[in-house]
PDB file of N, H, CA, C and O in Angstrom:
ATOM      1  N   MET A   1       0.846  -1.169   0.018  1.00  0.00           N
ATOM      2  CA  MET A   1       0.017   0.005   0.006  1.00  0.00           C
ATOM      3  C   MET A   1       0.885   1.250   0.008  1.00  0.00           C
ATOM      4  O   MET A   1       1.743   1.422   0.874  1.00  0.00           O
ATOM      5  N   ILE A   2       0.664   2.084  -0.933  1.00  0.00           N
ATOM      6  H   ILE A   2      -0.033   1.945  -1.636  1.00  0.00           H
ATOM      7  CA  ILE A   2       1.482   3.280  -1.069  1.00  0.00           C
ATOM      8  C   ILE A   2       1.128   4.304  -0.001  1.00  0.00           C
ATOM      9  O   ILE A   2      -0.045   4.543   0.286  1.00  0.00           O
ATOM     10  N   GLY A   3       2.180   4.916   0.593  1.00  0.00           N
ATOM     11  H   GLY A   3       3.132   4.722   0.360  1.00  0.00           H
ATOM     12  CA  GLY A   3       1.968   5.867   1.623  1.00  0.00           C
ATOM     13  C   GLY A   3       1.976   5.336   3.036  1.00  0.00           C
ATOM     14  O   GLY A   3       1.833   6.091   3.998  1.00  0.00           O
ATOM     15  N   TYR A   4       2.145   4.020   3.158  1.00  0.00           N
ATOM     16  H   TYR A   4       2.261   3.407   2.377  1.00  0.00           H
ATOM     17  CA  TYR A   4       2.149   3.346   4.483  1.00  0.00           C
ATOM     18  C   TYR A   4       3.394   2.501   4.650  1.00  0.00           C
ATOM     19  O   TYR A   4       3.986   2.027   3.680  1.00  0.00           O
ATOM     20  N   ILE A   5       3.778   2.324   5.910  1.00  0.00           N
ATOM     21  H   ILE A   5       3.297   2.710   6.698  1.00  0.00           H
ATOM     22  CA  ILE A   5       4.880   1.429   6.217  1.00  0.00           C
ATOM     23  C   ILE A   5       4.382   0.399   7.252  1.00  0.00           C
ATOM     24  O   ILE A   5       3.387   0.637   7.936  1.00  0.00           O
ATOM     25  N   GLN A   6       5.058  -0.703   7.354  1.00  0.00           N
ATOM     26  H   GLN A   6       5.866  -0.896   6.798  1.00  0.00           H
ATOM     27  CA  GLN A   6       4.700  -1.734   8.323  1.00  0.00           C
ATOM     28  C   GLN A   6       5.133  -1.300   9.727  1.00  0.00           C
ATOM     29  O   GLN A   6       6.005  -0.445   9.889  1.00  0.00           O
ATOM     30  N   ALA A   7       4.507  -1.906  10.726  1.00  0.00           N
ATOM     31  H   ALA A   7       3.799  -2.600  10.594  1.00  0.00           H
ATOM     32  CA  ALA A   7       4.823  -1.607  12.114  1.00  0.00           C
ATOM     33  C   ALA A   7       6.305  -1.840  12.420  1.00  0.00           C
ATOM     34  O   ALA A   7       6.883  -1.116  13.231  1.00  0.00           O
ATOM     35  N   GLU A   8       6.921  -2.825  11.793  1.00  0.00           N
ATOM     36  H   GLU A   8       6.452  -3.413  11.134  1.00  0.00           H
ATOM     37  CA  GLU A   8       8.342  -3.105  12.013  1.00  0.00           C
ATOM     38  C   GLU A   8       9.186  -1.925  11.580  1.00  0.00           C
ATOM     39  O   GLU A   8      10.139  -1.577  12.276  1.00  0.00           O
ATOM     40  N   GLU A   9       8.876  -1.296  10.460  1.00  0.00           N
ATOM     41  H   GLU A   9       8.101  -1.579   9.894  1.00  0.00           H
ATOM     42  CA  GLU A   9       9.636  -0.149   9.945  1.00  0.00           C
ATOM     43  C   GLU A   9       9.436   1.053  10.852  1.00  0.00           C
ATOM     44  O   GLU A   9      10.387   1.781  11.137  1.00  0.00           O
ATOM     45  N   ALA A  10       8.212   1.266  11.307  1.00  0.00           N
ATOM     46  H   ALA A  10       7.439   0.675  11.075  1.00  0.00           H
ATOM     47  CA  ALA A  10       7.935   2.377  12.237  1.00  0.00           C
ATOM     48  C   ALA A  10       8.717   2.199  13.528  1.00  0.00           C
ATOM     49  O   ALA A  10       9.256   3.159  14.078  1.00  0.00           O
ATOM     50  N   ALA A  11       8.775   0.933  14.015  1.00  0.00           N
ATOM     51  H   ALA A  11       8.337   0.153  13.567  1.00  0.00           H
ATOM     52  CA  ALA A  11       9.527   0.645  15.255  1.00  0.00           C
ATOM     53  C   ALA A  11      11.023   1.007  15.094  1.00  0.00           C
ATOM     54  O   ALA A  11      11.640   1.554  16.008  1.00  0.00           O
ATOM     55  N   LYS A  12      11.565   0.702  13.960  1.00  0.00           N
ATOM     56  H   LYS A  12      11.063   0.258  13.218  1.00  0.00           H
ATOM     57  CA  LYS A  12      12.974   1.017  13.687  1.00  0.00           C
ATOM     58  C   LYS A  12      13.178   2.525  13.640  1.00  0.00           C
ATOM     59  O   LYS A  12      14.112   3.052  14.244  1.00  0.00           O
ATOM     60  N   ARG A  13      12.288   3.224  12.910  1.00  0.00           N
ATOM     61  H   ARG A  13      11.530   2.796  12.419  1.00  0.00           H
ATOM     62  CA  ARG A  13      12.415   4.668  12.768  1.00  0.00           C
ATOM     63  C   ARG A  13      12.328   5.418  14.103  1.00  0.00           C
ATOM     64  O   ARG A  13      13.053   6.383  14.350  1.00  0.00           O
ATOM     65  N   TRP A  14      11.403   4.933  14.963  1.00  0.00           N
ATOM     66  H   TRP A  14      10.814   4.149  14.763  1.00  0.00           H
ATOM     67  CA  TRP A  14      11.125   5.622  16.235  1.00  0.00           C
ATOM     68  C   TRP A  14      11.896   5.012  17.406  1.00  0.00           C
ATOM     69  O   TRP A  14      11.778   5.487  18.536  1.00  0.00           O
ATOM     70  N   ASN A  15      12.686   3.964  17.148  1.00  0.00           N
ATOM     71  H   ASN A  15      12.783   3.578  16.230  1.00  0.00           H
ATOM     72  CA  ASN A  15      13.479   3.306  18.146  1.00  0.00           C
ATOM     73  C   ASN A  15      12.682   2.814  19.346  1.00  0.00           C
ATOM     74  O   ASN A  15      13.074   3.004  20.497  1.00  0.00           O
ATOM     75  N   ILE A  16      11.530   2.165  19.043  1.00  0.00           N
ATOM     76  H   ILE A  16      11.211   2.010  18.108  1.00  0.00           H
ATOM     77  CA  ILE A  16      10.720   1.531  20.058  1.00  0.00           C
ATOM     78  C   ILE A  16      10.359   0.142  19.566  1.00  0.00           C
ATOM     79  O   ILE A  16      10.602  -0.183  18.404  1.00  0.00           O
ATOM     80  N   SER A  17       9.779  -0.691  20.438  1.00  0.00           N
ATOM     81  H   SER A  17       9.582  -0.428  21.383  1.00  0.00           H
ATOM     82  CA  SER A  17       9.492  -2.088  20.052  1.00  0.00           C
ATOM     83  C   SER A  17       8.284  -2.159  19.116  1.00  0.00           C
ATOM     84  O   SER A  17       7.454  -1.252  19.045  1.00  0.00           O
ATOM     85  N   ILE A  18       8.231  -3.272  18.411  1.00  0.00           N
ATOM     86  H   ILE A  18       8.905  -4.009  18.468  1.00  0.00           H
ATOM     87  CA  ILE A  18       7.089  -3.508  17.519  1.00  0.00           C
ATOM     88  C   ILE A  18       5.817  -3.641  18.338  1.00  0.00           C
ATOM     89  O   ILE A  18       4.750  -3.199  17.912  1.00  0.00           O
ATOM     90  N   ARG A  19       5.928  -4.251  19.518  1.00  0.00           N
ATOM     91  H   ARG A  19       6.795  -4.610  19.864  1.00  0.00           H
ATOM     92  CA  ARG A  19       4.739  -4.402  20.367  1.00  0.00           C
ATOM     93  C   ARG A  19       4.211  -3.055  20.815  1.00  0.00           C
ATOM     94  O   ARG A  19       2.999  -2.864  20.917  1.00  0.00           O
ATOM     95  N   GLN A  20       5.115  -2.113  21.085  1.00  0.00           N
ATOM     96  H   GLN A  20       6.100  -2.269  21.001  1.00  0.00           H
ATOM     97  CA  GLN A  20       4.638  -0.769  21.475  1.00  0.00           C
ATOM     98  C   GLN A  20       3.927  -0.101  20.303  1.00  0.00           C
ATOM     99  O   GLN A  20       2.922   0.581  20.500  1.00  0.00           O
ATOM    100  N   ILE A  21       4.426  -0.284  19.104  1.00  0.00           N
ATOM    101  H   ILE A  21       5.242  -0.839  18.944  1.00  0.00           H
ATOM    102  CA  ILE A  21       3.742   0.271  17.900  1.00  0.00           C
ATOM    103  C   ILE A  21       2.324  -0.344  17.785  1.00  0.00           C
ATOM    104  O   ILE A  21       1.352   0.361  17.510  1.00  0.00           O
ATOM    105  N   GLN A  22       2.234  -1.627  17.994  1.00  0.00           N
ATOM    106  H   GLN A  22       3.023  -2.200  18.217  1.00  0.00           H
ATOM    107  CA  GLN A  22       0.932  -2.317  17.915  1.00  0.00           C
ATOM    108  C   GLN A  22      -0.014  -1.730  18.978  1.00  0.00           C
ATOM    109  O   GLN A  22      -1.178  -1.467  18.676  1.00  0.00           O
ATOM    110  N   ASN A  23       0.459  -1.524  20.199  1.00  0.00           N
ATOM    111  H   ASN A  23       1.405  -1.738  20.444  1.00  0.00           H
ATOM    112  CA  ASN A  23      -0.338  -0.945  21.236  1.00  0.00           C
ATOM    113  C   ASN A  23      -0.789   0.477  20.911  1.00  0.00           C
ATOM    114  O   ASN A  23      -1.945   0.836  21.135  1.00  0.00           O
ATOM    115  N   LEU A  24       0.131   1.280  20.383  1.00  0.00           N
ATOM    116  H   LEU A  24       1.071   0.988  20.201  1.00  0.00           H
ATOM    117  CA  LEU A  24      -0.215   2.643  19.967  1.00  0.00           C
ATOM    118  C   LEU A  24      -1.261   2.680  18.904  1.00  0.00           C
ATOM    119  O   LEU A  24      -2.159   3.521  18.931  1.00  0.00           O
ATOM    120  N   CYS A  25      -1.151   1.732  17.921  1.00  0.00           N
ATOM    121  H   CYS A  25      -0.422   1.048  17.899  1.00  0.00           H
ATOM    122  CA  CYS A  25      -2.141   1.656  16.854  1.00  0.00           C
ATOM    123  C   CYS A  25      -3.490   1.233  17.420  1.00  0.00           C
ATOM    124  O   CYS A  25      -4.522   1.823  17.101  1.00  0.00           O
ATOM    125  N   LYS A  26      -3.471   0.195  18.269  1.00  0.00           N
ATOM    126  H   LYS A  26      -2.633  -0.285  18.528  1.00  0.00           H
ATOM    127  CA  LYS A  26      -4.695  -0.331  18.822  1.00  0.00           C
ATOM    128  C   LYS A  26      -5.458   0.696  19.640  1.00  0.00           C
ATOM    129  O   LYS A  26      -6.689   0.726  19.618  1.00  0.00           O
ATOM    130  N   THR A  27      -4.741   1.526  20.352  1.00  0.00           N
ATOM    131  H   THR A  27      -3.742   1.502  20.371  1.00  0.00           H
ATOM    132  CA  THR A  27      -5.415   2.546  21.187  1.00  0.00           C
ATOM    133  C   THR A  27      -5.718   3.835  20.450  1.00  0.00           C
ATOM    134  O   THR A  27      -6.249   4.780  21.034  1.00  0.00           O
ATOM    135  N   GLY A  28      -5.386   3.877  19.185  1.00  0.00           N
ATOM    136  H   GLY A  28      -4.955   3.109  18.711  1.00  0.00           H
ATOM    137  CA  GLY A  28      -5.708   5.051  18.345  1.00  0.00           C
ATOM    138  C   GLY A  28      -4.733   6.231  18.504  1.00  0.00           C
ATOM    139  O   GLY A  28      -5.063   7.352  18.118  1.00  0.00           O
ATOM    140  N   ARG A  29      -3.575   5.998  19.049  1.00  0.00           N
ATOM    141  H   ARG A  29      -3.307   5.087  19.362  1.00  0.00           H
ATOM    142  CA  ARG A  29      -2.617   7.066  19.258  1.00  0.00           C
ATOM    143  C   ARG A  29      -1.822   7.413  18.004  1.00  0.00           C
ATOM    144  O   ARG A  29      -1.165   8.453  17.966  1.00  0.00           O
ATOM    145  N   ILE A  30      -1.869   6.573  16.988  1.00  0.00           N
ATOM    146  H   ILE A  30      -2.403   5.728  17.020  1.00  0.00           H
ATOM    147  CA  ILE A  30      -1.225   6.887  15.713  1.00  0.00           C
ATOM    148  C   ILE A  30      -2.333   7.133  14.704  1.00  0.00           C
ATOM    149  O   ILE A  30      -3.055   6.222  14.298  1.00  0.00           O
ATOM    150  N   ASP A  31      -2.444   8.400  14.313  1.00  0.00           N
ATOM    151  H   ASP A  31      -1.858   9.140  14.643  1.00  0.00           H
ATOM    152  CA  ASP A  31      -3.505   8.785  13.357  1.00  0.00           C
ATOM    153  C   ASP A  31      -3.293   8.149  12.017  1.00  0.00           C
ATOM    154  O   ASP A  31      -2.191   8.181  11.469  1.00  0.00           O
ATOM    155  N   GLY A  32      -4.360   7.561  11.480  1.00  0.00           N
ATOM    156  H   GLY A  32      -5.255   7.536  11.926  1.00  0.00           H
ATOM    157  CA  GLY A  32      -4.331   6.973  10.144  1.00  0.00           C
ATOM    158  C   GLY A  32      -3.817   5.520  10.071  1.00  0.00           C
ATOM    159  O   GLY A  32      -3.727   4.951   8.984  1.00  0.00           O
ATOM    160  N   ALA A  33      -3.476   4.916  11.245  1.00  0.00           N
ATOM    161  H   ALA A  33      -3.548   5.379  12.129  1.00  0.00           H
ATOM    162  CA  ALA A  33      -3.015   3.534  11.216  1.00  0.00           C
ATOM    163  C   ALA A  33      -4.178   2.633  10.902  1.00  0.00           C
ATOM    164  O   ALA A  33      -5.290   2.836  11.390  1.00  0.00           O
ATOM    165  N   VAL A  34      -3.909   1.602  10.057  1.00  0.00           N
ATOM    166  H   VAL A  34      -3.006   1.437   9.661  1.00  0.00           H
ATOM    167  CA  VAL A  34      -4.931   0.691   9.634  1.00  0.00           C
ATOM    168  C   VAL A  34      -4.436  -0.747   9.799  1.00  0.00           C
ATOM    169  O   VAL A  34      -3.261  -1.032   9.572  1.00  0.00           O
ATOM    170  N   LYS A  35      -5.328  -1.643  10.192  1.00  0.00           N
ATOM    171  H   LYS A  35      -6.283  -1.411  10.377  1.00  0.00           H
ATOM    172  CA  LYS A  35      -4.975  -3.045  10.394  1.00  0.00           C
ATOM    173  C   LYS A  35      -5.417  -3.873   9.205  1.00  0.00           C
ATOM    174  O   LYS A  35      -6.574  -3.818   8.788  1.00  0.00           O
ATOM    175  N   PHE A  36      -4.464  -4.659   8.650  1.00  0.00           N
ATOM    176  H   PHE A  36      -3.524  -4.703   8.988  1.00  0.00           H
ATOM    177  CA  PHE A  36      -4.773  -5.595   7.560  1.00  0.00           C
ATOM    178  C   PHE A  36      -4.499  -6.971   8.083  1.00  0.00           C
ATOM    179  O   PHE A  36      -3.340  -7.372   8.184  1.00  0.00           O
ATOM    180  N   GLY A  37      -5.545  -7.718   8.424  1.00  0.00           N
ATOM    181  H   GLY A  37      -6.486  -7.392   8.341  1.00  0.00           H
ATOM    182  CA  GLY A  37      -5.340  -9.059   8.979  1.00  0.00           C
ATOM    183  C   GLY A  37      -4.671  -8.930  10.349  1.00  0.00           C
ATOM    184  O   GLY A  37      -5.299  -8.480  11.308  1.00  0.00           O
ATOM    185  N   THR A  38      -3.406  -9.323  10.441  1.00  0.00           N
ATOM    186  H   THR A  38      -2.896  -9.688   9.663  1.00  0.00           H
ATOM    187  CA  THR A  38      -2.682  -9.247  11.743  1.00  0.00           C
ATOM    188  C   THR A  38      -1.589  -8.212  11.691  1.00  0.00           C
ATOM    189  O   THR A  38      -0.806  -8.096  12.634  1.00  0.00           O
ATOM    190  N   THR A  39      -1.513  -7.446  10.598  1.00  0.00           N
ATOM    191  H   THR A  39      -2.148  -7.541   9.832  1.00  0.00           H
ATOM    192  CA  THR A  39      -0.439  -6.443  10.408  1.00  0.00           C
ATOM    193  C   THR A  39      -0.982  -5.026  10.432  1.00  0.00           C
ATOM    194  O   THR A  39      -1.995  -4.718   9.805  1.00  0.00           O
ATOM    195  N   TRP A  40      -0.272  -4.153  11.183  1.00  0.00           N
ATOM    196  H   TRP A  40       0.552  -4.403  11.692  1.00  0.00           H
ATOM    197  CA  TRP A  40      -0.652  -2.772  11.183  1.00  0.00           C
ATOM    198  C   TRP A  40       0.121  -1.982  10.102  1.00  0.00           C
ATOM    199  O   TRP A  40       1.318  -2.191   9.906  1.00  0.00           O
ATOM    200  N   ALA A  41      -0.552  -1.118   9.444  1.00  0.00           N
ATOM    201  H   ALA A  41      -1.525  -0.948   9.604  1.00  0.00           H
ATOM    202  CA  ALA A  41       0.052  -0.225   8.456  1.00  0.00           C
ATOM    203  C   ALA A  41       0.017   1.195   9.028  1.00  0.00           C
ATOM    204  O   ALA A  41      -1.043   1.691   9.410  1.00  0.00           O
ATOM    205  N   VAL A  42       1.183   1.842   9.084  1.00  0.00           N
ATOM    206  H   VAL A  42       2.044   1.439   8.774  1.00  0.00           H
ATOM    207  CA  VAL A  42       1.325   3.181   9.680  1.00  0.00           C
ATOM    208  C   VAL A  42       1.598   4.161   8.545  1.00  0.00           C
ATOM    209  O   VAL A  42       2.440   3.871   7.694  1.00  0.00           O
ATOM    210  N   PRO A  43       0.932   5.295   8.495  1.00  0.00           N
ATOM    211  CA  PRO A  43       1.251   6.287   7.455  1.00  0.00           C
ATOM    212  C   PRO A  43       2.716   6.711   7.532  1.00  0.00           C
ATOM    213  O   PRO A  43       3.259   6.909   8.619  1.00  0.00           O
ATOM    214  N   GLU A  44       3.355   6.851   6.354  1.00  0.00           N
ATOM    215  H   GLU A  44       2.914   6.691   5.471  1.00  0.00           H
ATOM    216  CA  GLU A  44       4.743   7.253   6.286  1.00  0.00           C
ATOM    217  C   GLU A  44       5.009   8.583   6.983  1.00  0.00           C
ATOM    218  O   GLU A  44       6.093   8.808   7.520  1.00  0.00           O
ATOM    219  N   THR A  45       4.031   9.438   6.967  1.00  0.00           N
ATOM    220  H   THR A  45       3.151   9.255   6.530  1.00  0.00           H
ATOM    221  CA  THR A  45       4.200  10.797   7.530  1.00  0.00           C
ATOM    222  C   THR A  45       3.784  10.880   8.994  1.00  0.00           C
ATOM    223  O   THR A  45       3.806  11.964   9.576  1.00  0.00           O
ATOM    224  N   ALA A  46       3.410   9.769   9.593  1.00  0.00           N
ATOM    225  H   ALA A  46       3.392   8.888   9.120  1.00  0.00           H
ATOM    226  CA  ALA A  46       2.965   9.779  10.987  1.00  0.00           C
ATOM    227  C   ALA A  46       4.111  10.186  11.914  1.00  0.00           C
ATOM    228  O   ALA A  46       5.271   9.834  11.702  1.00  0.00           O
ATOM    229  N   GLU A  47       3.741  10.937  12.945  1.00  0.00           N
ATOM    230  H   GLU A  47       2.798  11.224  13.118  1.00  0.00           H
ATOM    231  CA  GLU A  47       4.728  11.398  13.970  1.00  0.00           C
ATOM    232  C   GLU A  47       4.667  10.437  15.134  1.00  0.00           C
ATOM    233  O   GLU A  47       3.625   9.844  15.412  1.00  0.00           O
ATOM    234  N   LYS A  48       5.765  10.290  15.798  1.00  0.00           N
ATOM    235  H   LYS A  48       6.612  10.772  15.572  1.00  0.00           H
ATOM    236  CA  LYS A  48       5.800   9.438  17.008  1.00  0.00           C
ATOM    237  C   LYS A  48       4.977  10.110  18.078  1.00  0.00           C
ATOM    238  O   LYS A  48       5.215  11.279  18.383  1.00  0.00           O
ATOM    239  N   PRO A  49       4.011   9.413  18.664  1.00  0.00           N
ATOM    240  CA  PRO A  49       3.182   9.986  19.713  1.00  0.00           C
ATOM    241  C   PRO A  49       4.029  10.328  20.944  1.00  0.00           C
ATOM    242  O   PRO A  49       4.962   9.602  21.288  1.00  0.00           O
ATOM    243  N   THR A  50       3.698  11.418  21.586  1.00  0.00           N
ATOM    244  H   THR A  50       2.940  12.007  21.306  1.00  0.00           H
ATOM    245  CA  THR A  50       4.394  11.785  22.801  1.00  0.00           C
ATOM    246  C   THR A  50       3.732  11.154  23.989  1.00  0.00           C
ATOM    247  O   THR A  50       2.556  10.795  23.938  1.00  0.00           O
ATOM    248  N   ARG A  51       4.475  11.018  25.055  1.00  0.00           N
ATOM    249  H   ARG A  51       5.431  11.311  25.096  1.00  0.00           H
ATOM    250  CA  ARG A  51       3.923  10.464  26.302  1.00  0.00           C
ATOM    251  C   ARG A  51       2.951  11.453  26.929  1.00  0.00           C
ATOM    252  O   ARG A  51       3.132  12.668  26.843  1.00  0.00           O
ATOM    253  N   THR A  52       1.940  10.919  27.548  1.00  0.00           N
ATOM    254  H   THR A  52       1.793   9.932  27.618  1.00  0.00           H
ATOM    255  CA  THR A  52       0.914  11.775  28.170  1.00  0.00           C
ATOM    256  C   THR A  52       1.378  12.244  29.523  1.00  0.00           C
ATOM    257  O   THR A  52       0.902  13.270  30.008  1.00  0.00           O
ATOM    258  N   GLY A  53       2.291  11.530  30.153  1.00  0.00           N
ATOM    259  H   GLY A  53       2.678  10.697  29.759  1.00  0.00           H
ATOM    260  CA  GLY A  53       2.820  11.931  31.451  1.00  0.00           C
ATOM    261  C   GLY A  53       1.855  11.609  32.581  1.00  0.00           C
ATOM    262  O   GLY A  53       2.019  12.086  33.704  1.00  0.00           O
ATOM    263  N   LYS A  54       0.864  10.811  32.284  1.00  0.00           N
ATOM    264  H   LYS A  54       0.731  10.424  31.371  1.00  0.00           H
ATOM    265  CA  LYS A  54      -0.136  10.504  33.328  1.00  0.00           C
ATOM    266  C   LYS A  54       0.308   9.453  34.304  1.00  0.00           C
ATOM    267  O   LYS A  54      -0.425   9.548  35.289  1.00  0.00           O
ATOM    268  N   GLY A  55       1.019   8.677  34.430  1.00  0.00           N
ATOM    269  H   GLY A  55       1.614   8.600  33.630  1.00  0.00           H
ATOM    270  CA  GLY A  55       1.288   7.619  35.408  1.00  0.00           C
ATOM    271  C   GLY A  55       0.142   6.674  35.571  1.00  0.00           C
ATOM    272  O   GLY A  55      -0.934   6.920  35.027  1.00  0.00           O
ATOM    273  N   LYS A  56       0.325   5.602  36.299  1.00  0.00           N
ATOM    274  H   LYS A  56       1.200   5.402  36.741  1.00  0.00           H
ATOM    275  CA  LYS A  56      -0.714   4.627  36.472  1.00  0.00           C
ATOM    276  C   LYS A  56      -1.745   5.133  37.485  1.00  0.00           C
ATOM    277  O   LYS A  56      -1.384   5.846  38.422  1.00  0.00           O
ATOM    278  N   PRO A  57      -3.002   4.782  37.314  1.00  0.00           N
ATOM    279  CA  PRO A  57      -4.059   5.197  38.239  1.00  0.00           C
ATOM    280  C   PRO A  57      -3.757   4.689  39.657  1.00  0.00           C
ATOM    281  O   PRO A  57      -3.318   3.553  39.837  1.00  0.00           O
ATOM    282  N   GLY A  58      -3.990   5.520  40.627  1.00  0.00           N
ATOM    283  H   GLY A  58      -4.347   6.442  40.480  1.00  0.00           H
ATOM    284  CA  GLY A  58      -3.828   5.101  42.004  1.00  0.00           C
ATOM    285  C   GLY A  58      -2.389   5.205  42.533  1.00  0.00           C
ATOM    286  O   GLY A  58      -2.149   4.980  43.720  1.00  0.00           O
ATOM    287  N   ARG A  59      -1.450   5.538  41.673  1.00  0.00           N
ATOM    288  H   ARG A  59      -1.645   5.720  40.709  1.00  0.00           H
ATOM    289  CA  ARG A  59      -0.078   5.639  42.159  1.00  0.00           C
ATOM    290  C   ARG A  59       0.187   7.058  42.632  1.00  0.00           C
ATOM    291  O   ARG A  59      -0.247   8.032  42.018  1.00  0.00           O
ATOM    292  N   LYS A  60       0.898   7.145  43.720  1.00  0.00           N
ATOM    293  H   LYS A  60       1.250   6.353  44.219  1.00  0.00           H
ATOM    294  CA  LYS A  60       1.236   8.442  44.246  1.00  0.00           C
ATOM    295  C   LYS A  60       2.523   8.959  43.603  1.00  0.00           C
ATOM    296  O   LYS A  60       3.470   8.205  43.378  1.00  0.00           O
ATOM    297  N   THR A  61       2.535  10.246  43.316  1.00  0.00           N
ATOM    298  H   THR A  61       1.766  10.858  43.498  1.00  0.00           H
ATOM    299  CA  THR A  61       3.745  10.822  42.772  1.00  0.00           C
ATOM    300  C   THR A  61       4.486  11.498  43.913  1.00  0.00           C
ATOM    301  O   THR A  61       3.912  11.704  44.982  1.00  0.00           O
ATOM    302  N   LYS A  62       5.719  11.839  43.712  1.00  0.00           N
ATOM    303  H   LYS A  62       6.185  11.672  42.843  1.00  0.00           H
ATOM    304  CA  LYS A  62       6.486  12.474  44.780  1.00  0.00           C
ATOM    305  C   LYS A  62       5.892  13.812  45.165  1.00  0.00           C
ATOM    306  O   LYS A  62       5.976  14.203  46.330  1.00  0.00           O
ATOM    307  N   THR A  63       5.294  14.527  44.226  1.00  0.00           N
ATOM    308  H   THR A  63       5.225  14.210  43.280  1.00  0.00           H
ATOM    309  CA  THR A  63       4.724  15.840  44.545  1.00  0.00           C
ATOM    310  C   THR A  63       3.425  15.701  45.321  1.00  0.00           C
ATOM    311  O   THR A  63       3.020  16.642  46.003  1.00  0.00           O
ATOM    312  N   SER A  64       2.749  14.533  45.235  1.00  0.00           N
ATOM    313  H   SER A  64       3.079  13.769  44.680  1.00  0.00           H
ATOM    314  CA  SER A  64       1.475  14.385  45.950  1.00  0.00           C
ATOM    315  C   SER A  64       1.708  13.839  47.388  1.00  0.00           C
ATOM    316  O   SER A  64       0.788  13.861  48.205  1.00  0.00           O
ATOM    317  N   GLU A  65       2.884  13.370  47.683  1.00  0.00           N
ATOM    318  H   GLU A  65       3.631  13.351  47.019  1.00  0.00           H
ATOM    319  CA  GLU A  65       3.171  12.814  49.006  1.00  0.00           C
ATOM    320  C   GLU A  65       3.509  13.976  49.928  1.00  0.00           C
ATOM    321  O   GLU A  65       4.570  14.586  49.803  1.00  0.00           O
ATOM    322  N   VAL A  66       2.623  14.275  50.836  1.00  0.00           N
ATOM    323  H   VAL A  66       1.761  13.779  50.938  1.00  0.00           H
ATOM    324  CA  VAL A  66       2.832  15.345  51.799  1.00  0.00           C
ATOM    325  C   VAL A  66       2.780  14.768  53.236  1.00  0.00           C
ATOM    326  O   VAL A  66       1.824  14.083  53.597  1.00  0.00           O
ATOM    327  N   ASN A  67       3.777  15.043  54.014  1.00  0.00           N
ATOM    328  H   ASN A  67       4.554  15.599  53.721  1.00  0.00           H
ATOM    329  CA  ASN A  67       3.815  14.567  55.396  1.00  0.00           C
ATOM    330  C   ASN A  67       3.607  15.690  56.340  1.00  0.00           C
ATOM    331  O   ASN A  67       3.606  15.485  57.554  1.00  0.00           O
TER     332      ASN A  67
END
């Protein structure tokens, strides 16, 4: 498919694991990603998603710990 790359290529470009690419695609964090059977296709022009900085639910951060 023209204009798309496989998840493996995106993982190499962004220096993250293929599994992380799959998770980003599944959760909709990569705009325009499409699944064909068991393979994700990522748009060539897609930007690497940034971290949200949210932490896990229920976990205390150092700033929220007050004694």
